[in-house]
N, C-alpha and C positions, 0 to 999 in steps of 0.2 A: 717758473721751472718747466722744463720740458720732460715729459714722460713718454715711454713706449710701452706697448702690449700688442699681443697677438690678437688677430680678428679673422674668423672665417667668413669669407665674402660669398654669400650665396644669391647676390642679385643676378638677375638673368634666368633663364632656364636651359641650364645645361642638360643635354641628354642623358649624361651618366649620372646626374643628381649630385655631381660633386661640386664643392666650392674650393676658391683659392685661399690659402692661408697668407694674409697680410700682416704686415707690422705696421701698426698705427703710431704716427708721432703726433704728440698733442701737446700744445702750450695753452696758456691761458686765454687766448683769443682766436685760435685756428688750429686746424688738423690737416693731416695728408697721410697717405699710405704708400708703403713700399712692398712689392709682391716678393715672396720667397721662392716662387716657382714651384711649390708643394700644392698639390691639390688633393683632397680627401672628401669622404661624404660625412655628413652631420653625425652619423653613427660612430664614426672614427676620431671624433673631436670632443674634448671635454672642456674646451675653453682655454686651455693651457699647453696642452700636448696631445699629440696623436696616440690612440689607444686601440687596441685590438686589431691591429693591421700588419700585415706579413712583414712590412718594412717600417714598423713605427720606430725602431732604434735608429735607423738610417735618417729618416725624416726628422725625428727630434734632435738629432745631432746637428743636421744642416740648419734647421731654422733657429736653434738656439745660438749657433755659432754666428749666424747672420745677425741676430739681435744683438749679441754682444758686440760684434764689430760696430753697429750702429751706436750703441750706448758709448763705446770709447770715443767714437768720431765726434758725438755731441758734447761729451765731456770736454774734449779738446778745443771745440769750437766755443764753448761757454767762456772762455778766457777772453774772447776778443771783445773790445769796447761796445760795438754795435749789437751784440748778441741779444740782449733784452728787447730790441725793437725789431727782430727778424720775426716773420711769419713761419709757420710750419714748413711751408712750400720752399721758403727760401733756405731754411735749415737743410731740407731734403736736396736741394740743388747743391749745396755746399758740401755736404757730406758724401754724396754719391760722386762728386767730382774729385774727390781727394785721392791721390795716388799713394799706394801702399808704401810704407818706410820698412826697410829691412831691420830685423832685429840688430840692435846695437851691442848686446853683450854686456850692458852695464850691470854692475852688481849693486844691491841696495845700499851697501856700506859706501861706495864711492859716491852714490847720488845723495845720501844723507849729508856727507862731508861737503859736496859740491853746493848743496842747497844752504847749508849753514854758512858757508863762505861768501856766497853771492847775495843771499837774502838779507835785508836790512833787520836783523834780529837783535833784540836786546840779550844781555848775557843770561838773564832768568829764562829766557825762551830757548836759548841754545842748550841750556842745562837740560830742559825736558827733552829736546830732539835728541841729545846724546843719550838720555835714559831710554827713549823709545829705540834707538838704534842698537842698544846693548841687549835689550829684550828680544829684538829680532835675530840677532846674533847667537843668543844663548838657545834660541828655538830652532834654528836652522843653518847657523853659520854665517861667516863674513863674506862667503862666495856666492850667496844666494842671488841669482840673476832676477832681475825685475820682470823679464818675460815669464818667469814661471811662477809669479805670484798672482794665481788666478783665484777664483771664488773658493775652490776647494782648500787652497793653501790658506786663505784668509780664515775659513771656518776652523781649520786646525790650530791656527795661531790664536784664535779666540778661545778655543777649548785650553790651550797651553796656559794663556793668560788666567783664565778662570780658576786655576789651581792656587793662585797667590793674591790675585787682585779682586776688589769690588767691582761692581757694575761701573761705577764712575771712574775707578781707577783703571779699567780696561778702556773706557772711552778716551782718556787722555792720550794712551798710546796709539790707539787706532787713528785718532784725529791727526795725529803728527805724521802717521804713515801715509794717510790720506793727502795730507798736503805736500809730501815729497812725491807721491805717485802723480798728483796734478802737476807739479813742477816738471816731472819727465814728459808729460804729454804736452805740456807748453812748449818744451824744449825739442819737440819733434822725435821723440823716442817712442818706438812702437811697444806697447806692452799691454797686458789684460787690465781691465778696470774694474775689479770685483765689487767696488763700492757702488757701482751702478745698480747692483741688485741686493745690496747689503746696507742695512740701516744700523747705525752705531746707536746701541742703546743707552739711555741716560736715565738714571734714577733721580727722583727729587733730592734737592740737597736741603741739609738742614736750615731751619729757620734762622735768619740772620738779621732779623730786625726785632724791635721791642715796642711795647705799647707805649703810649704818650705818657701815661701815668707812671709807669715803670721808670722811663727815661727821666721824668721830672724828679723822681725820687733819688735817682742815681745823681743827677746834676745838684741837687740841693743836699746831698749827704756831706757832712763834715768830716771828710776823709783826713788821714794823716797827712802832714806836709810833705813827706817824701812820695805821697801817691798823687797829690793835687796837680803837680805839673803833667803827669800823663793824661788825667782826666781832662785837664784844660786843653790838651792837644786834641783829644778825641772830639771835644765839643767844637773847637775849632774847624776842624774837618766837616763836622756836621753843619755849621753855619755857612761854610763855603760849598754847600750842595754835595756833601759826601765826597770831597776831592780825594784822589788817591793819594796815599801817605808819602810815596816816592815824589810826586810832583809838589807837594807841599814842602817837604823837607829839603829838597834840592833846589827851591826857587832862590834865585838871587836877591840880594837887598834891594834892587830896584824894581822888583817885581810889581809894586803897587804904583799904578799910574793914574792920576786923576779919580782916585777914589775906587779904582778896580785893580782886582789881581789878574794880571795878563801873564799868561803861560801857555807853553806848548806840552801837550800831554804826552808823556813818554811812550804810552803804550801804542797810541794812533798816530802821533806826530801832528794832530790837528790843534790849532790855536784856539784857546779859550779865555773868555773875559767873564769874571764874576764880580759883580758889585759888592764891596766890602761893607757889609751892614754894621752898626756900632757895636754889636756883640762880638763880632768877628775882629774889629779893629782894636777893641780893648784888650783882647788876648795876643794880637800881634805885637801891639805896644808892650805888652808885659814880657814877651819872650823874643823881642827884635834882636836879631843877630848883626855882626858887623860886615862879613863878606856874604852871607846868606840872609834871607828874609827872617828865618828863625834861628836862634843861637845853636841849635843842635849840632848843625854841621860844621860850625867853628871849631868844635871840639872832638867830633867824631870822624873817623875814617870811612866808615861804611853805616849809611842810614839804617840798613837792615839790623845792625846790632841795636839801636835805640828803638826800633820798632818791636823787635823781639821781647825787649825788656818792657816796652809799653804794653804790649799784649799781655804778658804775664802779670803786670800790676794791675790792670783794668779788671781782670778776672778775680782779684782779691780784694776788691774794694767793698766793703759791707761791714756789719756790726761784728765786733770781736769779743770774744770771751775767754777768760783764763781758765784752765783746767788743770788740776793737780793730778800727776801721773806718778804712781809709785813703781819702783823697780823691784827686782827680785831680792836685791841686797837689803836685808832687814835694818842694817845701820846706817843707810844713806838717807839723805833727806829727800822728800817728794820733789818733781820737777815741774815747774809751771809751763804749760804748754798753751799757745795763743791760737785759738780756733777762729775761723771767720766763716761767716755766711754770706756769701757773695750776694750783692744785690741782683746782678745780672750774670749769672754762670756762663763761661765760655765766651764772654764778649771780646771783640777784637776790634782794630781800627775799621775793618771793612763793614762792620755793622753801622757805621754812620751813614754810609752810602745807602744801605738797604732801608735803614730806618726813615732816612729822608724821603725816599721814593715812596714808602708805605704811608707816611703822613700825607704826601701829596695826593696819593689815591684816595684816603680817607676824606680829603677836602674836596674831592671831585673835581680837581685842576684838570684841564684838557691834556688828554694823553699825548698829543704832540708837543705842548709845551713842557711836559716832563720829560719826554725822549730828549727834546733839544737840551734841557738842563743837564741831563745826564750825559749828553754826547753820544746818544744811540740814534742809529739811522731811522727815519720815520717814513711810512708810506711809500709811494712809488718813486723811483729814482728820477724818472722822466719828469713826473708831475714837480718835484722839488726844484728843477731848473727855473720854474716859472714862479716860484714862490719865494718871496725875500722874508727871511727868518727875522723876527723882531726880538732883539735881546732884552728889551724893556718887559716882555711878557715873562721872560725867564726871571728877572729882577723881582716882579711883582710875586711870582710864584714862590720864590725863596723867601721873600718878607712874609707871605702868608703862612708857610710852613713854620717859620721862626715863631712868629705870633701865636700860632696855634700850640706849639711846644711850650711857650712862656705862658700860655693862659691868657693871653691879652685879647 
């Protein structure tokens, strides 16, 4: 990651005692500087801006505009394939050689639509982008030019979102806006890049994993027959390293090859291969479909309907008690109400993935193996070019987690 900051250079012995304000460009292994052309004494510099100087307003406007321009240029440069290997000096040469592009007059509305049409986005992602676009339109209108969306605009939009959204709710809208602005920069459109100085806040999410003891209780609980199917699907996901529900439910009938579940993850389009352990095979055989690996999509038109029902049912599995409830009518019979005490309140299919990862951590499995199992990026991208990932280590990790869960 490349960062920039101001620096007052006092090297040498200037007769007037003044130093030059520089913009330092720094990345993980090198740094360089670019002069702003502004010179002040140490008494007029507080580390971030010019103070107590007759021309402090003009000086600060000048250096801040120069820094913003450099940040925008670095943001655009970061999308190039060789960016991660560039030194700070090479970055400096690249951005100072850039020719300014005239403002395009693009509205944020048109850019959102263009990005959704040209980007390889799933329908669920498009829905989130449309929601973000509507929020922006309700804040400043559909004719808002991207060139006018500077840091001040972003702060005002943040305040607007705060009236109705949580911290994480705001983060979703802001991340989608940032993606569209990044697209604009990649497309050669000149615009402010307020996210260079603005950090999107994220609050810790609620815990989505469960202890091994509680999960065993859930696994062994003799639930009603109408609930068993959904519980079995949850544990099939767990036995397949917390596989995404869509990837499992949409898998075709020939997805099992040579004892491995071969599929392409819908979110990242990466190919995955998971060894089908006996516990998973038993459940696959129990619910095997005709056209799909599992029977759900042979009968459903949308996997999300099944998933919604599944999550509702999982959260209702637990001991049940009958309770008599009397009405205001003195002549009516009391009604029997069944109350449930859920074993794992709020559980959803996504908990399978979090719980698998938590148990892998408890077993002290190597973090790079866990990352590979979950499909996450690990380590330095350049280093990974020289490392051949061993799928057998992932197989052993999954077997270890399953054995730990089953108490073997």
